[in-house]
LUMGUTOR-570883 format. One record per residue (C-alpha): residue number from 1; chain; x, y, z. Coordinates in Angstrom, 3 decimals. Example, Ala and Ser with C-alpha at 12.3 -4.5 7.8 and 13.67 -1.06 7.14 Angstrom:
<voses>
seq: 1 mol: A u: 12.300 v: -4.500 w: 7.800
seq: 2 mol: A u: 13.670 v: -1.060 w: 7.140
</voses>
This chain:
<voses>
seq: 1 mol: A u: 51.169 v: 43.623 w: -23.852
seq: 2 mol: A u: 48.946 v: 41.766 w: -21.303
seq: 3 mol: A u: 48.873 v: 39.680 w: -18.585
seq: 4 mol: A u: 47.114 v: 35.949 w: -18.049
seq: 5 mol: A u: 45.080 v: 38.439 w: -15.595
seq: 6 mol: A u: 44.468 v: 40.780 w: -17.531
seq: 7 mol: A u: 42.568 v: 39.105 w: -19.579
seq: 8 mol: A u: 40.519 v: 37.295 w: -17.400
seq: 9 mol: A u: 40.336 v: 41.448 w: -16.489
seq: 10 mol: A u: 39.145 v: 41.683 w: -20.038
seq: 11 mol: A u: 36.872 v: 38.813 w: -20.355
seq: 12 mol: A u: 34.729 v: 39.916 w: -17.507
seq: 13 mol: A u: 34.014 v: 43.655 w: -19.433
seq: 14 mol: A u: 33.562 v: 42.059 w: -21.943
seq: 15 mol: A u: 30.568 v: 39.924 w: -20.661
seq: 16 mol: A u: 28.637 v: 41.657 w: -18.008
seq: 17 mol: A u: 25.443 v: 39.627 w: -18.597
seq: 18 mol: A u: 27.139 v: 36.152 w: -17.319
seq: 19 mol: A u: 27.303 v: 37.263 w: -13.667
seq: 20 mol: A u: 23.369 v: 37.539 w: -14.503
seq: 21 mol: A u: 23.307 v: 34.816 w: -16.577
seq: 22 mol: A u: 24.666 v: 32.791 w: -13.818
seq: 23 mol: A u: 22.650 v: 33.782 w: -11.011
seq: 24 mol: A u: 19.461 v: 33.490 w: -13.099
seq: 25 mol: A u: 20.727 v: 29.817 w: -13.344
seq: 26 mol: A u: 21.315 v: 28.828 w: -9.936
seq: 27 mol: A u: 17.849 v: 30.540 w: -8.618
seq: 28 mol: A u: 15.587 v: 29.020 w: -11.344
seq: 29 mol: A u: 16.927 v: 25.345 w: -10.535
seq: 30 mol: A u: 13.933 v: 22.890 w: -9.224
seq: 31 mol: A u: 15.461 v: 22.583 w: -5.538
seq: 32 mol: A u: 16.375 v: 26.655 w: -4.856
seq: 33 mol: A u: 12.289 v: 27.163 w: -6.190
seq: 34 mol: A u: 10.933 v: 23.875 w: -4.093
seq: 35 mol: A u: 12.609 v: 25.700 w: -1.067
seq: 36 mol: A u: 11.022 v: 28.897 w: -1.817
seq: 37 mol: A u: 7.858 v: 27.058 w: -2.107
seq: 38 mol: A u: 7.964 v: 25.189 w: 0.858
seq: 39 mol: A u: 9.191 v: 28.120 w: 3.231
seq: 40 mol: A u: 6.192 v: 30.529 w: 1.646
seq: 41 mol: A u: 3.962 v: 27.149 w: 2.342
seq: 42 mol: A u: 5.392 v: 26.815 w: 5.902
seq: 43 mol: A u: 5.125 v: 30.624 w: 7.003
seq: 44 mol: A u: 1.351 v: 30.509 w: 5.774
seq: 45 mol: A u: 1.021 v: 27.127 w: 7.689
seq: 46 mol: A u: 2.402 v: 28.786 w: 10.742
seq: 47 mol: A u: 0.051 v: 31.391 w: 10.655
seq: 48 mol: A u: -2.640 v: 29.711 w: 10.156
seq: 49 mol: A u: -1.447 v: 26.851 w: 13.803
seq: 50 mol: A u: -0.767 v: 30.192 w: 15.068
seq: 51 mol: A u: -4.617 v: 31.473 w: 14.189
seq: 52 mol: A u: -5.504 v: 27.880 w: 16.255
seq: 53 mol: A u: -4.050 v: 28.292 w: 18.918
seq: 54 mol: A u: -4.900 v: 31.835 w: 19.655
seq: 55 mol: A u: -8.000 v: 31.716 w: 19.090
seq: 56 mol: A u: -9.735 v: 28.144 w: 19.003
seq: 57 mol: A u: -7.581 v: 26.075 w: 21.514
seq: 58 mol: A u: -7.141 v: 28.511 w: 24.186
seq: 59 mol: A u: -10.118 v: 30.415 w: 25.098
seq: 60 mol: A u: -11.412 v: 27.124 w: 26.213
seq: 61 mol: A u: -8.710 v: 26.496 w: 28.079
seq: 62 mol: A u: -8.496 v: 29.681 w: 29.726
seq: 63 mol: A u: -11.895 v: 29.256 w: 30.373
seq: 64 mol: A u: -11.904 v: 25.936 w: 32.183
seq: 65 mol: A u: -8.792 v: 27.951 w: 34.155
seq: 66 mol: A u: -11.474 v: 30.624 w: 35.725
seq: 67 mol: A u: -11.557 v: 32.242 w: 32.210
seq: 68 mol: A u: -7.769 v: 33.794 w: 32.055
seq: 69 mol: A u: -7.116 v: 35.153 w: 29.003
seq: 70 mol: A u: -3.151 v: 33.550 w: 28.011
seq: 71 mol: A u: -2.250 v: 36.485 w: 25.908
seq: 72 mol: A u: -2.009 v: 38.656 w: 28.902
seq: 73 mol: A u: -0.700 v: 36.442 w: 31.570
seq: 74 mol: A u: 2.947 v: 38.433 w: 32.445
seq: 75 mol: A u: 5.153 v: 39.448 w: 35.329
seq: 76 mol: A u: 6.454 v: 42.743 w: 36.347
seq: 77 mol: A u: 10.121 v: 42.818 w: 36.603
seq: 78 mol: A u: 10.076 v: 46.640 w: 36.444
seq: 79 mol: A u: 7.471 v: 48.748 w: 37.021
seq: 80 mol: A u: 8.190 v: 52.395 w: 35.855
seq: 81 mol: A u: 5.149 v: 53.862 w: 36.052
seq: 82 mol: A u: 2.600 v: 54.196 w: 39.151
seq: 83 mol: A u: -0.560 v: 55.188 w: 37.827
seq: 84 mol: A u: -0.429 v: 52.553 w: 35.519
seq: 85 mol: A u: -3.317 v: 49.272 w: 37.002
seq: 86 mol: A u: -1.556 v: 45.820 w: 38.874
seq: 87 mol: A u: -4.077 v: 43.681 w: 35.874
seq: 88 mol: A u: -3.265 v: 46.028 w: 32.799
seq: 89 mol: A u: -2.789 v: 43.812 w: 29.662
seq: 90 mol: A u: 0.539 v: 43.384 w: 28.257
seq: 91 mol: A u: 0.278 v: 46.013 w: 25.264
seq: 92 mol: A u: -0.655 v: 48.422 w: 27.787
seq: 93 mol: A u: 2.122 v: 47.739 w: 30.635
seq: 94 mol: A u: 4.807 v: 47.372 w: 27.439
seq: 95 mol: A u: 2.998 v: 50.127 w: 26.358
seq: 96 mol: A u: 3.708 v: 52.359 w: 29.849
seq: 97 mol: A u: 7.450 v: 51.329 w: 29.838
seq: 98 mol: A u: 7.312 v: 48.478 w: 32.563
seq: 99 mol: A u: 10.136 v: 45.558 w: 32.139
seq: 100 mol: A u: 8.033 v: 42.156 w: 31.927
seq: 101 mol: A u: 7.891 v: 38.683 w: 31.522
seq: 102 mol: A u: 5.023 v: 37.669 w: 29.287
seq: 103 mol: A u: 4.412 v: 34.289 w: 29.925
seq: 104 mol: A u: 1.072 v: 33.948 w: 28.963
seq: 105 mol: A u: 2.502 v: 34.105 w: 25.116
seq: 106 mol: A u: 5.442 v: 31.860 w: 25.843
seq: 107 mol: A u: 2.567 v: 29.301 w: 26.506
seq: 108 mol: A u: 1.049 v: 30.186 w: 23.578
seq: 109 mol: A u: 3.900 v: 29.646 w: 21.841
seq: 110 mol: A u: 4.963 v: 26.790 w: 23.091
seq: 111 mol: A u: 1.493 v: 25.116 w: 22.039
seq: 112 mol: A u: 2.083 v: 26.363 w: 18.193
seq: 113 mol: A u: 5.452 v: 24.596 w: 18.283
seq: 114 mol: A u: 3.599 v: 21.547 w: 19.175
seq: 115 mol: A u: 1.049 v: 21.490 w: 16.958
seq: 116 mol: A u: 3.148 v: 22.436 w: 13.827
seq: 117 mol: A u: 5.701 v: 19.615 w: 14.815
seq: 118 mol: A u: 3.115 v: 17.318 w: 15.418
seq: 119 mol: A u: 1.698 v: 17.822 w: 12.194
seq: 120 mol: A u: 5.215 v: 17.880 w: 9.939
seq: 121 mol: A u: 5.806 v: 14.653 w: 12.058
seq: 122 mol: A u: 2.429 v: 13.314 w: 11.029
seq: 123 mol: A u: 3.295 v: 14.240 w: 7.110
seq: 124 mol: A u: 6.797 v: 13.141 w: 6.972
seq: 125 mol: A u: 5.926 v: 9.624 w: 8.449
seq: 126 mol: A u: 2.766 v: 9.268 w: 5.728
seq: 127 mol: A u: 5.757 v: 10.509 w: 3.182
seq: 128 mol: A u: 8.173 v: 8.018 w: 4.722
seq: 129 mol: A u: 5.590 v: 5.306 w: 4.789
seq: 130 mol: A u: 4.642 v: 6.106 w: 0.628
seq: 131 mol: A u: 7.732 v: 5.114 w: -0.049
seq: 132 mol: A u: 8.573 v: 2.588 w: 1.330
seq: 133 mol: A u: 5.389 v: 0.643 w: 0.141
seq: 134 mol: A u: 6.901 v: 1.831 w: -3.387
seq: 135 mol: A u: 10.023 v: -0.388 w: -2.950
seq: 136 mol: A u: 8.296 v: -3.126 w: -1.206
seq: 137 mol: A u: 6.643 v: -3.652 w: -3.819
seq: 138 mol: A u: 8.267 v: -6.997 w: -5.940
seq: 139 mol: A u: 9.185 v: -6.814 w: -9.346
seq: 140 mol: A u: 8.276 v: -10.330 w: -11.549
seq: 141 mol: A u: 11.659 v: -11.810 w: -12.658
seq: 142 mol: A u: 12.195 v: -11.555 w: -16.490
seq: 143 mol: A u: 14.780 v: -13.843 w: -17.141
seq: 144 mol: A u: 15.993 v: -16.535 w: -15.049
seq: 145 mol: A u: 19.508 v: -18.878 w: -14.807
seq: 146 mol: A u: 19.896 v: -21.981 w: -17.657
seq: 147 mol: A u: 21.316 v: -24.513 w: -14.434
seq: 148 mol: A u: 23.177 v: -25.999 w: -17.018
seq: 149 mol: A u: 25.624 v: -23.435 w: -19.041
seq: 150 mol: A u: 24.830 v: -20.429 w: -16.432
seq: 151 mol: A u: 23.119 v: -18.203 w: -19.439
seq: 152 mol: A u: 20.443 v: -15.838 w: -19.264
seq: 153 mol: A u: 18.004 v: -17.327 w: -20.871
seq: 154 mol: A u: 13.603 v: -15.342 w: -20.644
seq: 155 mol: A u: 11.341 v: -16.907 w: -17.795
seq: 156 mol: A u: 8.966 v: -18.657 w: -20.675
seq: 157 mol: A u: 11.937 v: -20.431 w: -21.907
seq: 158 mol: A u: 11.728 v: -23.978 w: -22.363
seq: 159 mol: A u: 14.774 v: -24.500 w: -23.809
seq: 160 mol: A u: 17.832 v: -22.803 w: -23.407
seq: 161 mol: A u: 19.365 v: -21.060 w: -26.425
seq: 162 mol: A u: 22.835 v: -20.952 w: -25.311
seq: 163 mol: A u: 23.448 v: -25.124 w: -24.842
seq: 164 mol: A u: 19.793 v: -25.423 w: -25.183
seq: 165 mol: A u: 19.526 v: -27.732 w: -22.834
seq: 166 mol: A u: 16.112 v: -28.752 w: -21.559
seq: 167 mol: A u: 14.631 v: -26.031 w: -19.193
seq: 168 mol: A u: 12.077 v: -26.206 w: -16.195
seq: 169 mol: A u: 9.254 v: -23.330 w: -16.672
seq: 170 mol: A u: 9.988 v: -20.968 w: -13.377
seq: 171 mol: A u: 12.636 v: -22.626 w: -11.294
seq: 172 mol: A u: 14.203 v: -21.179 w: -7.832
seq: 173 mol: A u: 17.177 v: -19.248 w: -10.361
seq: 174 mol: A u: 15.438 v: -16.606 w: -11.672
seq: 175 mol: A u: 16.720 v: -13.171 w: -12.622
seq: 176 mol: A u: 15.192 v: -9.970 w: -12.714
</voses>
């Protein structure tokens, strides 16, 4: 004799593809696919913005500040290699075992974040504006209410189909 838990195990053993089928249904839902596309596009957009900051925005700012390369700006916390020059590039300082605070890269990352945040803000603002414009379009009423029997009749009607009273062409008691 089999118990209820045994029949559940038998059911699972008989249909091993049900889990895969369930996972496929989950993974191919519209929301999951849309989220995956959004993440991929977001990563690509982030790479473009990082390039914009590193390659377009920061070099002129560095020139205006006297030739400063922000990528290589850092402060040494612990100098482990005495042979390394004080003005060594950041990657050499890290490779030489120095403990550094890379504030130049931090400044680049802040500027990158601000540009991404501004772009997302503008995109959401435009989407919200488009949604509002669709909602605020007036809908022409198709029916009106008879003032005598309160039945709904077509807007074009001049006589009520229910009580046969004479109606105005289109009065204030219209219904959408």
